[in-house]
C-alpha positions as CSV (number, residue, x, y, z in Angstrom):
1,M,-1.4,6.0,-6.5
2,K,1.8,3.5,-6.6
3,E,3.8,6.9,-5.6
4,L,1.7,7.2,-2.8
5,V,2.0,3.7,-1.6
6,E,6.0,3.9,-2.2
7,H,6.2,6.8,0.0
8,I,4.0,5.9,3.3
9,A,5.7,2.6,3.0
10,R,9.5,3.7,2.8
11,S,8.9,6.0,5.5
12,L,7.6,2.9,8.2
13,V,10.0,0.5,7.1
14,N,13.8,0.2,8.2
15,D,15.1,-0.7,4.8
16,P,13.2,1.5,2.2
17,A,15.0,0.0,-0.9
18,A,13.3,-3.4,-0.6
19,A,9.8,-1.6,-0.4
20,T,8.2,-2.0,-4.1
21,V,4.7,-1.6,-5.5
22,T,3.5,-3.1,-8.3
23,E,0.6,-1.7,-10.2
24,T,-1.9,-3.5,-11.8
25,E,-4.8,-1.8,-13.9
26,N,-8.4,-4.0,-14.2
27,E,-11.8,-3.7,-15.1
28,D,-12.8,-2.9,-11.6
29,G,-10.2,-0.1,-10.8
30,V,-6.6,-0.7,-9.8
31,S,-4.5,-3.2,-7.9
32,L,-1.5,-2.6,-5.9
33,L,0.8,-5.3,-4.2
34,L,3.3,-4.1,-1.7
35,K,6.4,-6.1,-0.9
36,V,8.6,-5.1,1.7
37,A,11.4,-7.0,3.6
38,P,10.3,-9.8,5.8
39,E,11.4,-8.4,9.0
40,D,9.6,-5.0,8.4
41,M,6.4,-6.9,7.7
42,G,5.0,-6.2,11.2
43,K,5.8,-2.3,10.8
44,V,3.7,-2.3,7.6
45,I,0.6,-4.4,8.8
46,G,0.9,-2.8,12.5
47,K,-1.2,-4.4,15.5
48,Q,-4.2,-5.9,14.6
49,G,-4.1,-4.4,11.4
50,R,-4.0,-1.2,12.1
51,I,-1.5,0.6,9.8
52,A,-2.7,-1.8,6.8
53,K,-6.3,-0.3,7.5
54,A,-5.2,3.5,7.5
55,I,-3.3,3.1,4.3
56,R,-6.2,1.2,2.8
57,I,-8.3,4.2,3.9
58,V,-6.1,6.8,2.5
59,L,-6.1,5.0,-0.8
60,K,-9.6,4.3,-1.0
61,A,-10.3,8.3,-0.3
62,A,-7.3,9.1,-3.2
63,G,-9.3,6.5,-5.5
64,A,-12.8,8.0,-5.1
65,R,-11.1,11.6,-5.8
66,E,-10.1,10.2,-9.2
67,G,-13.5,8.1,-9.6
68,R,-11.8,4.7,-9.4
69,K,-11.4,1.6,-7.0
70,V,-8.0,0.8,-5.4
71,N,-7.2,-2.5,-3.8
72,L,-4.0,-3.4,-1.7
73,E,-2.5,-6.5,-1.1
74,I,0.6,-6.6,0.8
75,E,3.0,-9.6,0.6
């Protein structure tokens, strides 16, 4: 999951080195925290959050394949 989010985020931003993902396992599933450079925040979130929603949909589908819940937060 972590690699998937990193790949998507790095392809969207101008500064791919600043895009980092932290993965935390908990009883509900997996929590991912995406950090990007402040100037790239709009590219990851998108207009009205559409890109962020699309990333979350892809993650939920990948998590369902493995039988786990996935939560993405963008910082």
